[in-house]
C-alpha positions in Angstrom: 245.1 -18.6 89.2 246.6 -19.7 93.0 246.0 -17.0 96.3 249.5 -16.7 96.2 250.3 -15.7 92.5 246.9 -13.1 92.8 248.5 -11.6 96.3 251.4 -10.9 94.2 249.8 -9.1 91.6 247.6 -7.5 94.4 250.7 -6.5 96.2 252.5 -4.9 92.9 249.4 -3.3 91.5 249.2 -1.3 94.9 253.3 -0.7 95.2 253.5 1.1 91.4 251.8 1.5 87.8 253.9 0.4 84.9 255.1 3.0 82.8 254.8 3.1 78.9 258.7 0.9 79.0 256.7 -1.8 80.7 258.7 -1.2 83.8 257.1 -0.4 87.2 257.3 3.2 89.0 256.5 3.2 92.5 253.6 5.3 93.7 254.9 8.4 95.6 253.6 9.3 98.9 252.7 12.3 99.4 254.4 14.8 101.9 253.3 17.0 104.5 254.4 20.6 104.2 256.7 21.4 107.3 254.6 24.4 109.0 257.1 27.2 109.3 256.4 30.3 111.4 255.6 33.2 108.9 258.4 35.8 108.2 259.1 38.5 111.1 259.1 42.0 110.1 262.7 43.3 110.9 262.7 47.2 111.7 265.8 49.0 111.1 269.1 48.9 113.6 271.2 51.3 114.9 274.7 51.4 115.4 275.6 53.5 118.4 279.1 54.1 119.8 279.3 56.2 123.6 282.2 57.7 125.0 281.5 57.5 129.1 282.8 60.3 131.2 285.8 58.3 132.4 287.2 58.1 128.8 286.1 54.7 127.6 284.4 53.9 124.7 281.8 51.1 123.9 280.0 49.9 120.8 276.6 49.0 120.7 273.8 47.5 118.5 270.5 49.0 119.1 267.4 46.8 117.8 263.7 47.2 118.1 264.3 51.0 118.1 261.9 53.3 115.9 263.8 55.4 114.8 267.0 57.2 115.9 265.6 59.2 118.5 263.9 55.9 120.3 267.4 54.5 120.1 268.9 57.8 121.8 266.6 57.3 124.7 267.4 53.3 124.6 270.7 53.8 125.0 270.5 56.6 127.5 268.5 54.9 129.6 271.2 51.7 129.2 274.3 53.6 129.8 273.8 56.3 132.1 275.2 59.7 132.1 278.1 59.9 128.6 280.4 62.6 127.3 279.4 61.8 123.7 277.1 59.8 121.5 276.9 58.6 118.6 274.1 57.2 116.5 273.8 55.6 113.0 271.2 53.5 111.5 272.8 50.3 109.9 272.5 49.1 106.1 
């Protein structure tokens, strides 16, 4: 056996294995799993509608509020004095 033939056989052996039909199956490479961030627990979202003292209306989506009272407080801090305020939890 010559050196060239030996190198070709060695190369084919490293690249794949024979299947039962005599053909070559290429060796599969191992892939690393991508590191993903764990899912973040998303709290409830609230929908707020504000009527200002001058009659204007504004809508807000309130995130990171723990409950209705917290959402109301966040909107009142953001907006200030209002004529009316309606808050509902989004589904």
